[in-house]
N, C-alpha and C positions, 0 to 999 in steps of 0.2 A: 541268761545266754539268749532266752526267749525274748526276755522284756526289752534287751538292748535291738534285737533282730527287728522286733516291732516297732521301737522307735524309728530308726532307720528306714524301715518300710513306709511309715508315714511320711517322714521327710520325703521321701522320694516320690510318693503318689504327690507329694504337695509341690513338688517342683516340677513333675510332669506336668500338673493342671496348670499351673502357672506359664509353662511352653505354650500349652494348647491357647490359653485365653491370649498370650501375646502373639499367637500367629492369627488368630481371629480379629483380634486389635487392629493387625498390620493389612489383613484382606480386607477390612471393613475401610480403612483408611485409604486403600487405592480403590476400592468400589467407591466411594464418595465422592474424592479427587476426579476420577473418568467421568462419574455422574455430573460433577459440576460443570467439567469441561463440555461435556457432551451437550448438556442444558445450556450453557452460554454459547455453544457454536448453532444450536437449533434456533435459540432466539434472534442471534444476529441474521442468521440465513431466512429468516422467516420477514423479520425487517427488511432485510435488503432485497429479497425475491424480485417486489414490483419492481426496482429500478432496472433490471433486465427486460422489462416489458415497456412499450412505448405506445402509447395511443395516438391513432392517426384519424383525421376526418375528412372524407370525400365531399368535395367543393366542385359544382358544376360552374366554372368563370367564364363569361362571355369574352372574347378578346374581339372587340368591336373594332373595325377598319380605324375608325377616325380617332380612336385612342393611341393610336402610334403613328410614329414617324419613323419608317424604316432605316431612314439614316442615324437616327439617334433613340434606337431602342434602348440604352442604358437610361433614357431621362423619362421614360412612360412614369405614370402614376399607378404602379402596382400595387400599393397599398388601398389605392381610391377601388381599384377594380376587385379586391378581395372586400370590402368594405360593401361595394355593389353588390355582389354576389351573394354574399349573407344574407341581406336583407331580402333581394328575391327568393331566397330559399326559406326565409322566416319572416314574412312580411306583418305578423301581428306584433311584431318587434317596433311600437310606435313612440314609446317614453325617452326621454333621455339615458336613463338607468339601466332600461332593458337596450338600448342600442349598446351602451357601454359593454354591458354584459354581454350581448350579443359579437360585438368586436373582441370580447377576451376570449372567447370559446377555441379560437385559434393561437397557436405562438405568435410573437412577433418575427419567427423564423418565415411566416407564412411568406409575405412580399419578397424574399429572397428566393423563396422556393418557386414561385410562378414567374420572376425575372429570369433564372435560370434555364426554366423551361422554355419561356418565349426565346430567349438568346439561342437554345439549342435547335430551335424548331421554329423557326421564324414563318415557317409556311402555315403554320396553324392560325396564323391571325386573319380576323375574320369568320373564326369558327368558336365553337364553345368547347374549352380544356374542361376535362375532370380530373382532377389531381387529388393526391390523397394527402393532406399537410399535417405537421404536428400539431397535437392538441396543449392547450395551455396546463399548465399542472393542475390545476384547480379540475379540469375536467377530465384530467388522467387519474388521479386519486378518486375522484368521484366513480370512474366509469370500473376501476378497478377493484373497488370495492374498500377503498382506504377510508374513504369519510362515509360516515351513516347519514341517513337522512333524518332531516329533525320532523318532529308533528307536524309545524308549519310549511313543511316542502322544501325548506332550503337544505343544502349540503354544503358546509363549512362559507365559503365566501360566494356559493353558486345562488342566486336566489329561483325561487319558485321555476320562475319561466325560464332559466336558464337549465333547469332540473329537466324540464317537459321537451325541451329542445334537445337533449341529447338523449331522452329516451325516445324522441322521435326519431333521430338519427340513427338507434339502436335497431327500431322497428323496421326501418329502410336498409338495412343492412348497410349504412354509411358511415360507420365506425367501427374499428376494429383494433386489436391491440398486436404488435408485431416484435420481432428480438430487438432489442435496443443496442444496434452495432453502436451508434455514437458513444454509448456511454465507454467505450472502448477506444474509439477511433479519434474522439474530438475532446478539446480542451476546456479547461473551467469557464462557466458562463454566471452572471445574475439572473438568469434564467433557468429553474430548476429541472425543466424538459430537455433544455440541451446542454447541460453541463456533461462535462467526461473527463477520465482519468488520464488521458493520453499522454499529456503535457507532463502531468506529475510523474508519471511511470519512469519517462524518458529521464527527468529530472534525476529522480531515485536511482535508477541505473546508471547515469553518469556519476554521480555522487556517490556510489558504493564501489564504481571499478577506480574512483581517486581514490578512495578510502583504502581500498585492497592493496592496489600500486606501491601505497606508500607505507600502510602498517604493516602488512607481512614480511616485507624484506628486511626493514629496520627492525621490527620484534624478532626475527628469528635470528638477524646476526647480531644484535644485543644479548638475547638469550645467550648463542655460542660465547661471546665474549666474555660475559658476566658467570656462566658456569665453569667455562674451560680454562678460561686463560687468565682472569685476576684472581690474584691472590687475595686469601682469607685477611681480611683487615678491617679495621673502622672504617676506612672509605667505602671498600666492598659492601660492608653491613649497613652503611647509610645510605648508599644506592637502592640494595634491598628493602629496606623501610619507605622510602620514598615511592619507589614503583606500587609496593604494595598498598600504600595509601592512595596514590593516584587513581589505583582500580575503584576506591571507593568514594571518589569525588564527584558530588551532583553532576549531571550533565550540564547544568546551564552554565558552570563555571568554565566550561569549555567554551560555550558558546560566546561567553564574556572575552575570553582569552583570544577566540578567532576574533572577535569584532575588533579587539585593541590591536592586535599584532598584522593580521591578515589585512584587515579592511581600514583601518586608520592611520597604522604604520607604512604597510607594505603598497598601498594605496590598491589592492585588488579588487575586480568589481564586486559590488556589494548583489548579496541573493543568485549569485553564481554556483554552479556544481562543484568548479575547483573551489571555494573557499568552503563551502557545505563537506566536500570530501575530506579536506586537509583537517577542518574541525572534528569529525568523525573519525580520523585516524588518530589524531591526538588523543580520543576518547577511548578507541579501541585498542591503542598501543599495550598500556601495562597489563591486559589481558592477554595478549597473546605473547608477551615475553614473560609472563608466570607459566603459563601454560607449555610454552616451548622448554622451559628451564625443567620444570617437571618432565616432560618427555624425553630431553637427554638426559636426566638423572634416572631414567626407567631403563636405559638401556645397559646392558651388563657391564661392569669391570673389564671382564674377560675379554670381551671384544677389544676395547685399548690395548690390552696387555700384547692380545695376539698380533694386533696390526704392527705393534712397535716393535716386538719380538722379530718380526718378519721384516725388518729395515723400514717401515713406513716413517715418515717424521708427524711429528704431531699436528700440523695441518691437515695432511694426508690422513692422517686417523680421523680425526673431526669429520671432515667433509666428506670423504670417500666410504666411511664405514658408520661413524654415528649417528651423525645427521641423516644419511637415508634410513636408518631402523627408527627413528625419530619421529621423521617427517609425517606419518601417519595421527598422529598425537597431536602434532604441531598443527596440524590441518584442523583438528577437532578445535583446538583453541582458537583458530581464525573462524570456524563456525560460528562458535560463541560469542567472538568480538563483532561479527558482521551482523549476525542477529539481533543482537543489542544496539547496534547503530542504525537497522533496517527500521525498529520502531521508535528511533528518537525524534524529538519534537521540538524540545525546549533548546536544545543549541541551536537549532536550524531559523527558531524566529529569531534569535538573538541576531543574526547575520542579515535578516531582510527575507529569508526564504518564505515568509509569510504574505508577502506581495500578492496580488491579483495577477495572475498570469496566464493568460489566453493561447499566448503560440506556443508551439513545442519547442525547446532549447535545440537550436542546431550546432553547439560547440560549448565546451566547459565552461567559455566566458559568458554565456547569453544567460538573460535574467529566466531564473527556474523557480520551480517549487517541487515540493517532495510529499509523496503520497501519504506520510503520515501528518504533515502540514496542510495539507488539503485535507483528509478526515475531521482534523480540528477546527478548521473553518467552515466544513458543512455542518458539522455537530454544532456549532455555537448560531448558526441563521436561525432566524426565526421563520421560515418558511417551512412549512411541513415537509412537502416533498423533499428537500434537500435531505432529511431523516434516513430516506432510505436509499438516497446515493453515498451517504456516508457508512451505512450499513453494509450494501455492495462492494463498498471501497476496501471495508476491512476485512470482506472475505476475500477481496484480491490480495490485501496483504498478506493474509495465512497462507493463500495459496502460494504467493512468490514466496514465501518463508521455505515452506515445503519444499519447494522446487531446489531453493538452494540448500537445505539441508540434503537431499536426494542427492543433489548432483555431489555434494563434498563427500558424503558417505562412499559413493561409488568409486570417486577419485584415491580417498583414502584405501578402500580395499585393493584397487588395483595397483597401487603404490605399496602398500603392505606385501603381496602375492608377490610382487616384482623385487623386491629389495629383500625378501626373505629367502628367496631364490638365487636370488646372488651373492648372499652374505653365508650361507650354509650350504 
């Protein structure tokens, strides 16, 4: 008896020990997952923080009267005025390479900035204007400390003389960093210091709106029909299997499908948010259908019996009682589908949304790009400054995803309270 009790106690202690070990394995796994997530976000944030700062250089530009015709201010040589002002500021730049480096201190946007200033303030002609111009990407990276100084005095593509000029500007307090509003308000550019994400954000928003408007109602109605009205037979089994398989199809296949049907078949405009949203809708539709069917199954059968017992028709039972109770879980399925669509790049590449788009799309038919595609293009660029832009855009994409999820969670909880109150 004692021997049997001792064996059982030993087995019980072993089971308890394995349970404790299993709990610690679970805790360590969660800790590692959260640690890797925090590390990844910290690295991306550290790399992208520089994109939120923009370097500007102060320059005194003489607006000589003989250089302007008051009736043709648009045709003045603003580029020549900028170069002349730079040579007056740094008279030691005499060789051709030094002059080229001197002109490269400022962004190519500098003449347009000066032109805008003169057109707005024509009364300043004949005086000297002190303006803050956007620095080039090389100067920007060096001033922010992203480029290390080489032993011979060079910094990246900046020669030693250019480094000395930047240090001279720093000593004279003629160079500074400001918040880069242009990153959020500007479109793409081939110059890293001028590139922004606004056009990509608008293209992403329009594509997601088209995707949601198509996939959510079709997905919910399809799930209701398959779950509540279709008889269980070989045909319904065939449809269920294909829906499940479509949820696992690589996204680039949907891009090829959209290119073949929507663009080549229907003649819809290439690289437009309309086509992008339709392709993303095809991709997210299986996920929404599967999640919506699971939500309908989770509604107790007693709800259906009670509604029918009180005289409701099958249609009334489904749409007045079952669907409202399942809607919070359906929203969760929509969140999963939209989150997947938000980060997709491959299908959008196939329909031409990889094009270089500077202008902000003003309709769903205008050429556009998407934020994931913009990140892909910047990450693939050889310019080092574009890496900062890509990292900052990733942060914006993550924030965009968090806002979408928070909004959906709030709506889900609101609907859940409302429906529970009305049905019980």
